[in-house]
C-alpha positions in Angstrom: 87.7 120.8 93.7 88.5 121.7 90.0 89.8 118.9 87.9 93.6 118.6 87.8 95.3 119.4 84.5 99.0 119.1 85.5 101.3 118.4 88.4 104.3 120.3 89.5 107.4 118.0 89.4 107.9 116.6 92.8 104.1 116.2 93.5 102.5 112.8 94.2 100.2 112.4 91.2 98.8 108.8 90.9 98.2 105.6 92.7 97.7 102.0 91.6 97.0 98.7 93.2 99.1 95.6 92.8 96.8 92.7 93.8 96.5 89.0 93.6 92.8 89.0 92.5 92.0 91.8 90.0 88.3 90.9 89.7 87.7 90.8 93.4 89.6 94.1 93.9 87.6 95.8 91.2 84.3 94.6 92.8 85.5 95.9 96.2 86.7 99.3 95.2 84.0 100.2 92.6 81.3 99.4 95.2 83.1 101.2 98.0 84.0 104.4 96.2 81.6 104.4 93.2 84.5 104.0 90.8 84.1 102.7 87.3 86.6 100.1 86.0 88.0 99.9 82.5 90.2 96.9 81.6 93.0 97.7 79.1 95.0 94.9 77.4 98.7 95.4 77.7 101.5 94.5 75.2 102.8 91.8 77.5 99.5 90.0 77.4 98.4 91.3 80.9 95.6 93.6 81.8 95.7 97.0 83.4 92.5 98.4 84.9 91.9 102.1 85.0 89.7 103.2 87.9 87.7 106.4 87.3 85.3 108.7 88.9 82.7 110.5 86.8 84.8 109.6 83.7 88.1 110.9 85.1 91.0 108.6 86.0 91.7 108.4 89.7 93.7 105.2 90.1 94.8 101.9 88.5 95.1 98.2 89.3 96.9 95.2 88.0 97.9 91.7 89.0 101.2 91.1 90.8 103.6 89.5 88.4 105.0 86.1 88.9 108.4 87.4 90.0 106.9 89.6 92.7 104.5 86.9 93.9 107.4 84.4 94.1 109.3 87.0 96.3 106.4 87.1 98.7 105.4 90.7 97.8 101.9 91.2 99.3 99.1 93.1 97.6 99.8 96.8 98.1 99.0 100.3 96.8 101.8 102.2 94.9 102.4 106.0 95.1 103.7 107.8 92.0 105.6 111.2 92.0 105.7 113.3 88.9 109.2 114.1 87.6 110.4 116.2 84.6 112.8 113.5 83.4 112.6 110.0 84.7 116.2 109.0 83.8 117.5 112.0 85.8 115.2 111.1 88.7 116.4 107.5 88.7 120.0 108.7 88.8 119.2 111.0 91.7 117.7 108.0 93.6 120.9 106.0 93.2 123.1 109.0 94.1 121.0 109.6 97.3 121.4 106.0 98.5 118.2 104.5 97.1 117.8 101.8 94.5 116.1 101.6 91.1 113.9 98.4 91.1 112.6 98.9 87.5 114.7 101.0 85.1 112.8 103.7 83.2 110.4 102.4 80.6 107.6 103.6 78.4 103.9 103.0 79.3 102.8 103.1 75.7 102.0 106.7 75.0 100.7 107.6 78.5 104.1 108.4 80.0 107.5 107.0 81.1 108.1 105.6 84.6 110.5 103.9 86.9 110.1 102.1 90.2 112.5 102.9 93.1 113.1 102.4 96.8 114.5 104.7 99.4 117.4 103.7 101.7 115.0 102.1 104.2 113.3 100.1 101.5 110.0 102.0 101.0 109.1 101.7 97.3 107.5 104.3 95.0 107.2 105.0 91.4 108.2 108.1 89.4 106.1 109.4 86.5 107.1 111.5 83.5 103.8 112.4 81.9 103.0 112.3 78.2 99.4 111.6 77.3 98.4 111.1 80.9 99.2 113.2 84.0 98.0 110.5 86.4 95.0 111.2 88.6 92.7 113.8 87.2 90.6 114.1 90.4 92.1 114.5 93.9 91.3 115.9 97.3 87.6 114.9 97.4 85.5 111.9 98.4 86.4 108.9 96.2 89.8 110.2 95.4 93.4 110.4 96.7 93.8 113.1 99.4 97.3 112.3 100.9 100.4 110.1 100.6 102.4 109.2 103.7 105.8 107.6 104.2 106.0 105.3 107.2 109.6 104.6 107.9 112.2 103.3 110.4 114.6 106.2 109.7 113.0 109.7 109.4 116.3 111.5 109.4 117.7 109.5 106.5 114.4 109.9 104.6 114.5 113.7 105.0 117.9 113.8 103.3 116.9 111.3 100.6 113.7 112.9 99.5 115.2 116.4 99.6 117.9 115.3 97.2 115.6 113.4 94.9 112.5 115.6 94.8 113.6 118.8 96.4 111.2 118.4 99.4 111.7 120.5 102.5 110.2 119.3 105.8 108.2 120.7 108.7 107.3 118.8 111.9 104.2 118.9 114.0 103.4 117.3 117.4 100.4 115.0 116.9 98.5 112.6 119.2 100.2 109.7 117.3 103.7 111.3 117.7 105.8 113.7 115.7 104.5 114.2 112.2 106.7 115.4 109.3 105.2 117.2 106.3 107.1 117.2 103.1 107.0 120.7 101.6 107.4 121.5 97.9 107.7 125.3 97.5 105.0 126.5 100.0 102.7 123.4 99.7 102.6 120.3 101.8 102.6 117.4 99.3 103.1 114.4 101.5 103.7 113.3 105.1 106.0 111.0 107.1 105.6 109.0 110.3 108.2 106.9 112.2 107.0 103.3 112.5 106.0 102.7 116.1 106.8 99.5 118.0 103.1 99.0 118.8 102.3 98.8 115.0 104.0 95.4 114.9 106.3 94.2 112.0 105.4 97.0 109.5 108.0 97.4 106.8 108.8 100.9 105.5 106.2 101.9 103.0 104.3 104.6 101.2 100.7 104.6 102.4 97.7 106.2 100.7 94.7 108.1 102.1 91.4 108.1 100.1 88.8 110.7 100.8 85.3 109.9 102.2 82.4 112.0 103.5 81.8 109.8 106.6 84.6 107.6 107.9 82.5 105.4 110.1 79.9 104.7 107.4 82.6 104.0 104.8 84.3 101.7 107.3 81.1 99.7 107.8 80.6 99.5 104.1 84.1 98.3 103.5 83.7 95.6 106.1 80.4 94.5 104.5 82.3 94.1 101.2 85.0 91.9 102.8 87.5 94.5 104.0 88.9 94.6 107.5 89.4 97.6 109.9 93.0 97.6 111.2 92.2 100.1 114.0 89.3 102.1 115.5 88.6 105.4 113.7 90.7 108.3 115.1 90.2 112.0 115.1 93.3 114.2 114.4 92.9 117.9 115.3 92.9 120.2 112.3 93.2 117.3 109.9 90.1 115.0 110.1 89.0 111.5 111.1 90.6 108.5 109.6 90.8 104.7 109.7 93.2 102.1 108.4 91.6 99.4 106.3 92.7 96.3 104.4 90.9 95.1 101.3 89.9 91.4 100.8 93.4 90.6 99.4 95.2 92.4 102.2 96.2 95.6 100.6 96.3 98.4 103.2 94.8 101.9 102.7 93.5 104.7 104.9 90.1 106.4 104.5 89.9 110.0 105.8 87.5 112.8 105.9 87.9 114.6 102.6 88.9 118.3 102.8 86.1 120.8 102.3 86.1 122.2 98.8 
């Protein structure tokens, strides 16, 4: 699809990986998706890695900080949502019953962001763009195609995200249960599933789907690189084929048939 030049406020617009082993994560994802990795020194002495496809930013990666590691936070992918004003968005989070985990701060000249959680504890980031809009390629192989909230309280989540981002909802009966789509204007921008008992002790979270041409071949490649399949690939009518994977450090992500351009 054409390169992205802007995101409407309320649209998921970027993902990054918080990991315990940045070098291993770079090796895994660059080989799996054909991404390039560029390490950028940060003012605090750390390193932020920008992951790109054909010279266009698609994702980022960094090492979990000591505080997060001490709290037992596992490696995970983070979803970002574009906002017009991050201070106002952070206030809306609190007013709607969520929490601000990291108060708004500047990411050099790239943008301004905050980290928040919804009432059930699912975390996400909010992005006010300046020099960077986030991901410049989406909805194709090797790029983000979908963000999905997995939660213990779908009714509360509907209210919260409507108040914070202006999302409406539509529900559909799927083989895996009732699926909720978050709607911005007339577009579906994200999804939501209730955590099922058979999933085990899954905490509320925002999951990501990365596009691939062939789910089974990509799963086999990911396993050869040290990843683990958390399920057998599944077909969803009118959506595509998908599989849940974990990378060598344990961060979970889905791979799904990319939409036809």
